[in-house]
N, C-alpha and C positions, 0 to 999 in steps of 0.2 A: 505494500500500500504507499503510494504517495502521500504525505503527511504535510499540510501546510502549516507549520510551527514557527514563522518568522513576523508573525503579526505582531504590532504594539497596539493599535487603535480597535483590535476585534478579540474576542475571547469568549470560549465556553465556559460559563462559571460552575453550571451546575445541569445535569439531565436526569428526569425521573420522570416514570408515569405519561410516556408519549409527547412529552415537551422539554424544550432546553432553554435554558436562562442565558441569554448571550449579551456581552458589553459591545456595543456599536459607539465608539468613542466616549461620550458623556453619557450617553442612554443606555439603559438595560433593558431589553426585550426579552418576553417570555412567547416563545412561539412553539405550534405543533411540530414534531417530527416522529414518524411511524417506525422509525428504526428503534427509538427507545422504548423498549418493551419492559422495562424494570420499573418497579414501583417505588424503589427506596432512593430517598433523597441522600446525598453525600454532604451537603452543606446545607441544611434547611435554613440557615440564618440568611444566607445569601439571597434567599429568594424575596426577602423583606425590600431589597433595593430595588425591586423591577419598577420601571418606568411605564411602560406599556404592556399590555397583555393581549395575543390575538385569539378569539374565541370561533371554534366551528361552529357551524349551523348543520342541524340535522338534515337541512333541507339542499346542503350543499353551499360551498363559499363559507363567509364568516365575516366576521368584523373586528376591529381595534378597538380597546377601550384604553384610553390613555388614564394612568395614575397619578402623574404628575404633568407639566405643562411641556408636552414634547412638541418640538416644532414641526411644521410641515416638511421640512428637508433640514439635513444637516449633513457634514463632509467627514468622511474618514481617510485618512492616509494608509496607504502601503509601500513603504520605502519610500521612493520619489512621486508615486501615483497619488493621485487624490480623485476619490470619489463621492458622488452625492446620492445619499440615503434618505429613502422616503418609505412611508408606511403603504404599501399597496393593498388591494381589497383582498386578494388571494395569499394571504400570510407574508408575501415577500418584500424584500427590502429594496430591490433592484440590483445586488450584488450577490453573487456565490463566493464566500471568502476561501472556501477549499480549492478554488482555482487559482488561489495565490502561486500555489506549487508549480502549476502549469505555466503562470507568466512569467516565473523564473526562468523556466525551461527556454521559453521562446525568445525572450530577451537575450540570454546568453547564448542560443542558437544563431541569432540573427547578428549580435555583435562580433561573435567569433568567425563569422563566415567568411569576412573580408571582402566584401561584395555587397550592392546593392540588392535589397532583397524586395520582392513584391507579393503581399500577402492579401488572401481572399480570406475573409472571416464570413461564414455563412451561418443564418439563424443568430445573429450575433448580439441581439438583445440589447443591454445598455452599455455595451462595447467595452468590458473588462479585457478581452485579447486584444481588441483594436486599440486601447491606450498601451498596453503594454508593447505591441508591436511597433507601434508610432515612436514610443519613447526609445525604442531599440534603434531605430533609424529607417525602419522599414517604411514602405508606401503600401497603404492600406486600402481595400475596398470592402467594406462593409455593408452588409446585404440582411435586411432583415424586414418581414411583411407588416410591422406594425409602426404606425408614424411616431406614436408617442414613444416607443422604446429607443427609435432612432433619433428622437430629439434629445431624448435622457442621454444617449451615449453623445451627442455633441456637447451637452452640458459637461460631462465627464472629460473630453477631449479639453477643454477650456480650463477647467479647474487645476487639470494637470500640466495646464501651462504648454500645450503641443499645439495651439494655433497654426504653428508656421508649419507643422509637418504635412505631408501629403496624406489626406483622408478623403476618401471619396464615399458618401452617405447614399446608399440606394435603398428606397423602401419598394419592393417586389417579392414575388414568390421566389425563393431560392432555385427550384429547379429550373423554371424560366428563364432566369436571369443567366445560369451557366449553361443553357442551350443557347442562348443570344451571343454569350462570350465565346462560343465555339464557332460559330459563325463568322464573328467578326475577327478571329484569329488570336484573341487576347491570350496571353499566358502569364502563369504565376509559379513564384518559387516555393511557396508554402501555401498551405490551405488549412483551415481550422474549423470545425463546426460543432455545435452544440445543439441538435436536432431534437426538438420535441416527441414525446410518444405519440401524441395525435395535434394536429393545427389545421388552420386555414392559410392560405396565400392571401395577397393583397386583394386578390378578385374572387375569394371564396374557394380556391384551390385546396383540395382534401390532402392532408397529408397523415399518412400511416406509416410508423417507423420500421415496422415488420413489413411492409408491403414497398416502401418507398427507398428504404435506406441504400440496399445495394444497387439499384438503378441510378441513383444520384451519384454514388463513387464511382460508377462506371462512367459516366458523362464527366465526372471532375478529371478522370485521366486525361482526357481531351484538352484541359486546360491548364494542366501542370506543363511547366518549362523541360527544357532537355536535361537540367541540371536541378532538381527538385531539392529542396532542404529538410524539410517535414510535412506530414499530413497527421494531422490530430483530430480524433474523433472523441467527444465527450457525450456521456448520457445518462439520462437519470431514470430511465426507462425501467420500472419495478420489475424483476425476474430476468432481465437480459444478463447475460453473462459477458465479463471482459473478453473472454474468449472469443465469441461471436464478433466483436470488433476485430479482433485480432485476424481471425480467420478472412473477414470480408477484406483486409488492407493484404494479405496473403495472395488474397485470389485476383485481387485488381491491380492495384499500386504496384506490387512487388515483381509482377510479371514483366514489366518494363524496366521498372527501376530498382535493380536489387540493392537492399538497404536491410537496416537491422527494424524488426518488429517486435512491439512489445505490448503488454496491456495489463490492466490491474485497477485496483480502487483509488479513490482520492479521499481523503478524509481530515477530519479537525481532532486537535486535541483538547483536552478539557483541562482546565489549569488545575495545578496542584493535584493531578490524579493520574494514573495510568490508563485512564479511558480513553478511547479514540472512538469519534463518532463518523462511520462510513457514510459517504456524501453523494456517490455516484462513480462511476466507471469510466475508463479511457482506453482507446487503442491509438496506438502511436507506429508510424512509419518513418523512419529517419535514414539521413544518407550515411554512409559509412566512410 
């Protein structure tokens, strides 16, 4: 498991009974997490510091209840990167802190390549990977079907002081965008994607990861440059094994570009504890 353990503005304070107590900068949030199946709190007193709690609804979704005066938005830093945090309708905050270990990987890989790298970020959300790659000096094309998430990603670029970097923001269905890039003859040295389990594109296109992921990776083969640097797939789909992502990369990218393939979980440590929260999986192809 790759563990994101270099945060200063984020930490898991405790985990119990289907929820996690997290510190996001100055504010402590209580959010649900299905991986936390044990009932016992390790640090019961820490829960008294909670600033806001997310309550699930039996009808689906849920709502936030603020205990203290939590602002509409605030910022957290990860090393030299700055992200804008907001309480979203479906328990999220606009950032997946476990991905920091992948940001570090991409930054190091791009910087050590010794050449200009062009990155395609698909299902790019609020742009954690976009910010990291731009910081490393890459040209980035950021694609997501949500205008709101894309606007948020632009805010993160600005708050990280990267306005002068080349980042192209595209609101579009990822499959259709890659198809157009093939026709245009555009190529990328690195591709990162975080596909949802289910979703809809900008014009209502239906995405189902079990049916759509492999065809998309096959399409992405055609927009890779002759000397690709890495191809990273992240997933939060329940029940999908990391080995599935590794197998897909072996059957697609590695046929033309021989490299190293790995897969596994990403996770977050709990402060003052040996507990680690599993937060998703990844599959990685990288040059040798």
